[in-house]
C-alpha positions as CSV (number, residue, x, y, z in Angstrom):
1,M,27.6,1.0,-20.5
2,E,25.0,3.7,-20.2
3,T,21.6,2.8,-18.6
4,R,18.7,4.2,-20.4
5,Y,15.1,4.6,-18.6
6,Y,11.9,4.3,-20.4
7,E,8.4,5.1,-20.3
8,G,6.7,2.2,-18.0
9,C,10.2,1.3,-16.3
10,G,8.3,1.9,-12.9
11,R,11.1,4.2,-11.7
12,E,10.5,7.6,-9.8
13,G,12.3,10.5,-10.6
14,P,12.6,13.9,-9.2
15,I,10.5,17.0,-10.1
16,R,12.3,19.1,-12.3
17,C,10.1,22.1,-12.3
18,I,7.0,23.4,-10.7
19,F,5.0,26.0,-12.7
20,L,1.5,27.8,-12.5
21,G,-0.2,28.1,-15.7
22,E,-3.3,30.5,-15.9
23,F,-6.1,31.7,-18.4
24,H,-5.2,35.7,-18.7
25,P,-8.3,37.7,-20.1
26,V,-5.7,39.7,-22.5
27,A,-3.2,37.6,-23.1
28,G,-4.7,33.8,-23.0
29,P,-3.1,31.1,-21.6
30,K,0.4,31.5,-20.2
31,I,2.5,30.8,-17.3
32,A,2.1,33.0,-14.2
33,C,5.4,31.6,-12.5
34,Q,7.6,28.6,-12.5
35,F,10.8,27.3,-10.8
36,P,13.4,27.2,-11.9
37,E,12.8,30.1,-14.2
38,D,12.6,29.6,-17.7
39,F,12.6,25.7,-17.7
40,I,9.3,25.6,-19.7
41,S,9.8,27.7,-22.8
42,K,6.8,29.8,-24.2
43,D,7.0,27.7,-27.4
44,L,6.6,24.5,-25.4
45,F,3.9,25.9,-23.4
46,D,2.0,27.2,-26.1
47,S,2.2,23.7,-27.9
48,L,0.4,22.3,-24.4
49,S,-1.8,24.8,-23.5
50,T,-4.8,23.0,-24.5
51,F,-3.8,20.2,-22.0
52,I,-2.6,22.7,-19.2
53,I,-5.8,24.8,-19.6
54,P,-8.5,22.4,-20.5
55,K,-12.1,22.4,-21.2
56,P,-14.4,22.7,-18.1
57,I,-15.1,19.1,-18.2
58,L,-11.7,18.3,-16.9
59,Q,-11.8,20.7,-13.9
60,K,-10.7,19.0,-10.5
61,K,-9.5,16.2,-12.1
62,N,-5.7,14.7,-12.4
63,I,-4.4,15.3,-15.7
64,T,-0.9,13.4,-17.0
65,F,0.2,13.9,-20.4
66,N,3.7,13.7,-21.9
67,A,5.7,16.4,-23.8
68,P,8.9,16.2,-25.4
69,A,11.5,15.0,-22.5
70,H,9.1,16.0,-19.9
71,K,5.9,14.5,-18.3
72,I,3.5,17.0,-16.8
73,L,0.6,16.2,-14.2
74,G,-1.7,18.9,-13.2
75,Y,-5.0,19.7,-11.6
76,P,-6.9,22.5,-13.4
77,I,-9.2,24.8,-11.6
78,Y,-12.1,26.8,-12.6
79,L,-13.3,29.5,-10.4
80,K,-16.5,31.5,-11.1
81,S,-17.1,34.9,-9.5
82,P,-18.0,38.4,-10.7
83,R,-14.9,39.9,-9.5
84,Y,-12.9,38.4,-12.5
85,P,-12.9,40.0,-15.9
86,R,-14.7,37.2,-17.6
87,N,-16.5,36.0,-14.5
88,V,-14.2,33.2,-14.4
89,Y,-10.7,32.2,-13.4
90,V,-8.8,29.3,-14.6
91,F,-5.3,28.1,-13.5
92,N,-3.3,25.1,-12.9
93,L,-0.5,24.0,-10.5
94,C,1.6,21.7,-12.3
95,F,4.5,19.3,-11.8
96,V,7.0,18.4,-14.4
97,C,9.0,15.3,-14.3
98,D,11.3,13.3,-16.8
99,N,9.2,11.6,-19.5
100,W,10.1,8.1,-18.3
101,S,9.5,8.7,-14.7
102,R,6.6,7.2,-12.6
103,T,4.5,10.0,-11.5
104,V,1.3,8.1,-10.0
105,Q,2.7,9.1,-6.5
106,Y,2.6,12.8,-7.1
107,E,-1.0,13.1,-8.2
108,P,-2.6,13.1,-4.7
109,V,0.0,16.3,-3.6
110,V,-0.9,17.9,-7.0
111,K,-4.5,17.7,-6.2
112,K,-4.2,18.8,-2.6
113,L,-2.3,21.8,-3.5
114,G,-4.8,22.7,-6.3
115,E,-7.6,22.6,-3.3
116,H,-5.2,24.7,-1.0
117,L,-4.8,27.3,-3.9
118,I,-8.5,27.7,-4.1
119,T,-8.8,28.4,-0.4
120,L,-6.0,31.3,-0.7
121,E,-7.4,32.6,-4.1
122,E,-10.6,33.0,-2.5
123,E,-9.3,34.8,0.9
124,S,-7.0,37.0,-0.8
125,A,-6.5,36.7,-4.4
126,F,-2.9,34.9,-3.8
127,V,-2.9,33.4,-7.3
128,S,-4.9,35.7,-9.9
129,G,-3.4,38.8,-8.0
130,G,0.2,37.7,-8.9
131,S,1.5,37.7,-5.3
132,S,5.2,38.2,-4.9
133,R,5.3,35.1,-2.6
134,L,4.5,33.0,-5.7
135,P,8.2,32.2,-6.7
136,T,9.2,31.5,-3.0
137,F,6.1,29.1,-2.5
138,L,7.1,27.0,-5.6
139,A,10.7,26.9,-4.8
140,H,10.1,25.6,-1.2
141,L,7.6,23.0,-2.9
142,L,10.3,21.7,-5.4
143,Y,13.0,21.5,-2.6
144,D,11.3,20.0,0.1
145,L,9.1,17.5,-2.1
146,N,12.7,16.6,-3.8
147,T,14.7,16.2,-0.7
148,Y,12.4,15.0,2.2
149,R,9.3,13.9,0.2
150,K,7.1,16.0,2.1
151,T,6.6,19.8,3.1
152,T,4.6,22.1,5.4
153,V,2.9,25.2,3.5
154,T,2.4,28.2,5.5
155,E,0.5,31.2,4.2
156,G,-0.7,33.5,6.6
157,D,-3.0,31.9,9.1
158,T,-3.3,28.8,6.6
159,I,-1.2,25.8,7.2
160,I,-1.3,22.4,5.0
161,H,1.2,19.2,5.2
162,V,2.0,17.5,2.1
163,K,3.6,14.2,1.9
164,V,4.2,11.8,-1.1
165,T,3.4,8.5,-0.5
166,E,4.8,5.4,-1.9
167,I,2.3,3.2,-4.2
168,R,3.2,-0.1,-3.5
169,D,2.0,-3.3,-5.5
170,D,-0.8,-5.3,-4.2
171,P,0.2,-7.8,-1.6
172,S,-0.6,-11.4,-2.3
173,T,-3.4,-13.1,-1.1
174,V,-3.4,-14.3,2.7
175,N,-4.2,-17.9,3.3
176,D,-5.8,-19.4,6.4
177,H,-2.4,-21.3,7.2
178,D,-0.3,-18.3,6.7
179,V,1.6,-16.9,9.9
180,P,2.0,-13.2,9.9
181,V,5.1,-11.9,11.6
182,L,5.6,-8.4,13.0
183,V,8.5,-6.5,11.0
184,A,8.1,-3.2,12.1
185,S,8.8,-2.0,15.7
186,I,5.5,-0.9,17.1
187,G,5.5,-2.3,20.8
188,L,7.2,-4.0,23.6
189,P,6.5,-7.6,25.0
190,R,5.2,-7.7,28.6
191,P,8.0,-7.7,31.3
192,G,9.3,-11.3,32.1
193,N,8.3,-13.0,28.9
194,S,11.6,-14.0,27.4
195,S,10.4,-16.5,24.9
196,N,11.5,-15.6,21.3
197,L,8.2,-16.1,19.5
198,S,9.7,-15.1,16.1
199,E,12.0,-18.1,15.8
200,E,10.5,-21.8,15.1
201,P,10.3,-24.0,17.8
202,D,12.4,-27.3,17.6
203,S,10.4,-30.7,18.1
204,S,11.6,-31.1,21.6
205,S,10.3,-27.8,23.1
206,R,7.3,-27.2,20.8
207,E,4.8,-29.0,22.9
208,D,5.9,-26.9,25.9
209,L,6.1,-23.7,23.8
210,R,2.3,-24.4,22.6
211,D,1.2,-24.9,26.3
212,E,3.1,-21.7,27.5
213,L,1.5,-19.8,24.6
214,Q,-2.1,-20.8,25.5
215,D,-1.8,-19.1,29.0
216,Q,0.4,-16.1,27.8
217,Q,-0.7,-12.7,28.2
218,P,-0.8,-11.1,24.5
219,M,1.9,-8.9,23.8
220,E,1.3,-4.9,24.6
221,I,1.1,-2.9,21.3
222,Y,1.3,0.9,21.6
223,T,-1.2,1.8,18.9
224,N,-2.8,5.6,18.3
225,S,-6.2,6.8,17.7
226,N,-6.0,6.1,13.8
227,W,-5.7,2.2,14.1
228,D,-8.9,0.5,13.3
229,L,-10.7,-1.8,15.9
230,T,-9.8,-4.8,14.2
231,T,-6.1,-4.2,13.8
232,K,-5.7,-3.3,17.7
233,Q,-7.6,-6.5,18.1
234,L,-5.1,-8.5,15.9
235,L,-1.9,-7.1,16.5
236,P,-1.3,-8.6,20.2
237,Y,-1.7,-12.2,18.5
238,I,0.7,-11.8,15.5
239,N,3.7,-13.6,17.4
240,G,5.3,-15.5,14.4
241,Y,3.5,-18.8,15.8
242,Y,-0.5,-18.6,15.3
243,H,-1.6,-18.9,11.9
244,V,-4.5,-16.7,10.3
245,S,-7.1,-19.2,11.5
246,K,-5.8,-19.3,15.2
247,I,-5.8,-15.6,15.4
248,A,-9.5,-15.2,14.1
249,A,-10.4,-17.6,16.7
250,K,-8.4,-16.2,19.2
251,V,-9.9,-12.4,18.7
252,N,-13.5,-13.9,17.6
253,V,-13.3,-12.0,14.4
254,E,-14.5,-13.4,11.0
255,K,-11.6,-14.8,8.9
256,T,-12.4,-12.7,5.9
257,L,-11.8,-9.4,8.3
258,V,-8.8,-11.0,9.6
259,K,-7.3,-11.7,6.1
260,A,-8.1,-8.4,5.0
261,C,-6.3,-6.6,8.0
262,I,-3.2,-8.8,7.6
263,Q,-3.1,-8.1,4.0
264,N,-3.5,-4.2,4.7
265,L,-0.6,-4.5,7.3
266,V,1.5,-6.3,4.9
267,Y,1.0,-3.5,2.1
268,Y,2.3,-0.8,4.6
269,G,5.2,-3.0,5.8
270,V,4.2,-3.7,9.3
271,V,3.7,-7.4,9.0
272,N,5.2,-10.3,6.7
273,I,3.9,-13.5,5.8
274,F,6.3,-16.2,7.0
275,V,6.6,-19.7,5.6
276,F,6.0,-21.9,8.4
277,C,5.7,-25.7,9.0
278,F,4.4,-27.0,12.2
279,T,6.5,-30.6,11.8
280,K,8.7,-30.4,9.2
281,T,11.1,-27.9,7.3
282,K,9.4,-28.6,4.0
283,Y,5.7,-28.3,2.7
284,T,4.2,-31.5,2.3
285,Y,1.0,-31.6,-0.6
286,P,-1.0,-35.0,0.0
287,T,-2.6,-36.0,-3.6
288,Y,-5.4,-38.8,-3.8
289,T,-4.2,-40.9,-6.6
290,R,-7.8,-42.9,-7.1
291,G,-5.6,-46.0,-7.3
292,R,-7.0,-49.2,-5.6
293,S,-4.1,-51.4,-5.0
294,R,-6.0,-52.6,-2.0
295,P,-9.3,-51.2,-0.5
296,A,-9.2,-48.7,2.1
297,T,-11.7,-49.0,5.1
298,F,-12.0,-45.7,6.4
299,G,-15.2,-43.9,8.1
300,S,-17.1,-41.4,6.3
301,E,-15.1,-38.5,8.2
302,V,-11.9,-39.5,7.1
303,K,-13.1,-40.3,3.3
304,G,-14.3,-36.6,3.6
305,L,-10.7,-35.4,3.2
306,Q,-9.9,-37.1,0.2
307,K,-11.6,-34.5,-1.7
308,L,-8.9,-31.9,0.1
309,F,-6.2,-34.5,-1.2
310,T,-5.5,-32.6,-4.6
311,G,-1.8,-31.9,-4.5
312,E,-2.7,-28.2,-4.1
313,R,-3.3,-27.8,-0.6
314,C,-0.5,-28.2,2.1
315,T,-1.1,-30.4,5.1
316,D,-0.9,-27.2,7.2
317,E,-3.8,-25.7,5.0
318,I,-5.7,-29.1,5.3
319,C,-5.4,-28.6,9.3
320,C,-6.9,-25.2,9.2
321,L,-9.8,-26.2,7.1
322,T,-10.7,-29.3,9.0
323,S,-9.5,-28.4,12.5
324,I,-7.7,-31.7,12.6
325,D,-4.1,-31.7,14.3
326,I,-1.0,-32.7,12.1
327,P,-0.2,-36.1,13.9
328,S,-3.7,-37.1,12.9
329,L,-3.6,-36.0,9.3
330,E,-0.3,-37.6,9.0
331,R,-1.5,-41.3,10.2
332,I,-4.5,-41.0,8.0
333,I,-2.2,-40.2,5.2
334,E,0.2,-42.9,5.9
335,D,-2.8,-45.5,6.5
336,D,-4.5,-44.9,3.0
337,P,-2.9,-46.6,0.0
338,N,-4.3,-44.3,-2.2
339,V,-2.5,-41.0,-1.0
340,A,0.7,-39.8,-2.3
341,V,2.7,-37.0,-0.9
342,I,4.5,-34.4,-2.7
343,V,7.2,-32.7,-0.7
344,C,8.6,-29.2,-1.6
């Protein structure tokens, strides 16, 4: 059975054609150069010319529109100078993709190339002069972007690097009790530390491992100057055992900043959120039933926990919010006849 793609399916397709449209002072809108040759016919271009060479209000803005069987995106440029016949030169470097293809990842590329062509045009009239290197320029772009998703453009003394960046979905919210785990190879443990911190410790060795971690030196991370300060502080403590609240306390950084940083690392695939329970293989969600089978005589501090027993917060999250340990919380739950536990 043939699979048919459709607009909005989320799939990325290749670049089918790259062309350079311009406004000629005599002929009007036309294709100055394209690769492959004759991919966009003159009749199709004429029917779309108002979108390819738009009004000045749309200059230097990403434009994407659908055509029969194609989706075209461009970045129109208006250059004003007395050296041009009408004191202005308009051109637009456009990518042509399938009409069902997701193209948002190409928008920064089209913009960067458009700005680069401004520099080349101002220096040597590379576009308006009809340079003989234009066909090779477009062919090089098409091949490299489709094959490697990146390219290096060299023209004279000017060099730019272009890369198609993957646009991912927004990561889920990071909670105080979440345990981040490194999934990218960005560093090595210190020599002599043989503990595998990515595995959940069993009940017999958990206390020994916790004591060992208290005195253990952080993991050495090889970072470059592009890492921000908060990320450099957090990475050594992302060991598959510390939850977000503990990491924030270790590095003495506001929890909201730690959550934002970890969420950013999740987005770029450096970190993943690990479902981790301190004492059980399943999460437990205490809920206060408000029944009064028999009176419970607890102090005000314990009674304050009742507002957290809603069935929506697991015991790990409650421990993070109240700085209480798991055994103490479990005793409170067991001793209170008005608390039920949901296990999932």
